[in-house]
C-alpha positions, 0 to 999 in steps of 0.5 A: 499500500505504501508504494501506491502512496508514492506513485500518487504523490509522484503523479500529483507533483508531475501535474503541478510541474506541468501546470507551472510550465504551462503558466510560465509559457502563457506569461511569456506569450502574453508579453508579445505586442500585437504588431510583433505577433502580426510580424511573426505570422507574416514571416511564417507565411512568407516562409511557407509560401517560399517553401511551397513554391520551391517544392512545386518547381522540383 
């Protein structure tokens, strides 16, 4: 029975650690200005279009 207590405790700690990581990532994401997000999306779109154009010419 003692082993199951440790397994349960490990599961709870894993859940807490995951929640902390998600919260940290959310804080980092929220620090982007709308113009930064827009610029990054435009850059990713341009890269995707260039990649697609490169694949179609092969």
